[in-house]
C-alpha positions in Angstrom: 23.5 17.7 -212.2 21.4 20.4 -214.0 20.1 21.8 -210.7 23.6 22.3 -209.4 24.5 24.1 -212.6 21.4 26.3 -212.2 22.3 27.1 -208.6 25.8 28.1 -209.6 24.4 30.2 -212.4 22.0 32.1 -210.1 24.7 32.5 -207.4 27.1 34.0 -209.9 24.4 36.3 -211.3 23.4 37.6 -207.9 27.0 38.0 -206.8 27.6 40.0 -210.0 24.5 42.2 -209.3 25.4 42.9 -205.7 29.0 43.7 -206.4 27.9 45.9 -209.3 25.8 47.9 -206.9 28.8 48.3 -204.6 31.0 49.4 -207.5 28.4 51.8 -208.8 28.0 53.2 -205.3 31.7 53.7 -204.6 32.3 55.3 -208.0 29.3 57.6 -207.5 30.7 58.7 -204.1 34.0 59.5 -205.8 32.3 61.5 -208.5 30.0 63.3 -206.1 32.6 64.0 -203.4 33.6 67.3 -204.9 31.8 69.5 -207.4 32.5 68.3 -211.0 33.7 71.1 -213.3 33.9 69.9 -216.9 36.2 72.9 -217.7 38.9 71.3 -215.5 39.0 68.2 -217.7 41.5 68.4 -220.5 40.2 67.3 -223.9 42.4 64.2 -224.0 41.3 63.2 -220.5 37.7 63.1 -221.8 38.5 59.9 -223.7 39.6 58.2 -220.6 36.7 59.5 -218.6 34.2 58.2 -221.1 35.9 54.7 -220.9 36.2 54.7 -217.1 34.1 55.3 -215.2 31.2 56.1 -217.6 31.6 53.2 -220.0 32.3 50.6 -217.3 29.3 51.8 -215.2 26.9 52.0 -218.1 27.9 48.4 -219.0 27.3 47.3 -215.4 23.8 48.8 -215.5 23.1 47.2 -218.9 24.3 43.8 -217.5 21.3 43.7 -215.1 19.1 43.0 -218.2 21.5 41.8 -220.8 24.5 40.1 -219.1 26.6 39.4 -222.2 26.1 42.8 -223.7 26.7 44.7 -220.4 29.8 42.7 -219.6 31.1 43.4 -223.1 30.5 47.1 -222.8 32.2 47.2 -219.4 35.2 45.1 -220.3 35.8 46.8 -223.7 35.6 50.2 -221.8 38.1 49.0 -219.3 40.4 47.7 -222.0 40.1 51.0 -223.9 40.8 53.0 -220.7 44.1 51.0 -220.2 44.9 51.3 -223.8 44.4 55.1 -224.0 45.8 56.1 -220.6 48.3 53.4 -220.0 49.8 52.8 -223.4 49.0 55.8 -225.6 49.4 58.5 -223.0 52.0 56.8 -220.9 50.1 57.5 -217.6 51.0 55.6 -214.5 47.9 53.6 -213.8 49.3 51.0 -211.5 47.5 48.9 -209.0 44.4 46.8 -209.3 41.8 49.5 -208.5 40.3 50.0 -212.0 40.0 46.3 -212.5 38.5 45.8 -209.1 35.8 48.4 -209.8 35.1 46.7 -213.1 35.2 43.1 -211.6 31.4 42.6 -211.6 31.6 42.7 -215.4 33.7 39.5 -215.2 31.0 37.9 -213.0 28.3 39.0 -215.4 30.3 37.4 -218.2 30.6 34.2 -216.3 26.8 34.2 -215.5 26.0 34.8 -219.1 28.3 31.9 -220.2 26.7 29.6 -217.6 23.3 30.5 -218.8 24.3 29.8 -222.4 25.7 26.4 -221.5 22.6 25.7 -219.5 20.4 26.7 -222.5 22.3 24.4 -224.8 22.1 21.5 -222.3 18.3 21.9 -222.0 17.7 22.2 -225.7 20.2 19.5 -226.8 
């Protein structure tokens, strides 16, 4: 039973890592597709930009070493992005794309939870 749990944990962890590389790569291509001019970003848009993509991507990078912390940073940043842009600014952010780019954070969270349950089973 424990070996099946460990295989699941490792599978989810590596799926999270691989999908995080894909997300990071795609977002990097979007950011590098045209020259970035900070003067074109309005002050209120900086808040959203810090949340997504910066906060989400930083969280995905942290999650390679600290899964729980990285997942929390990414998911809190995603939530803050939707809160700021969707609710407070009333922007139309429809569709699943922001959640899809942040989806590796959910996998990192699952891997972290699986590792915690595995730790408690071994040390019980």
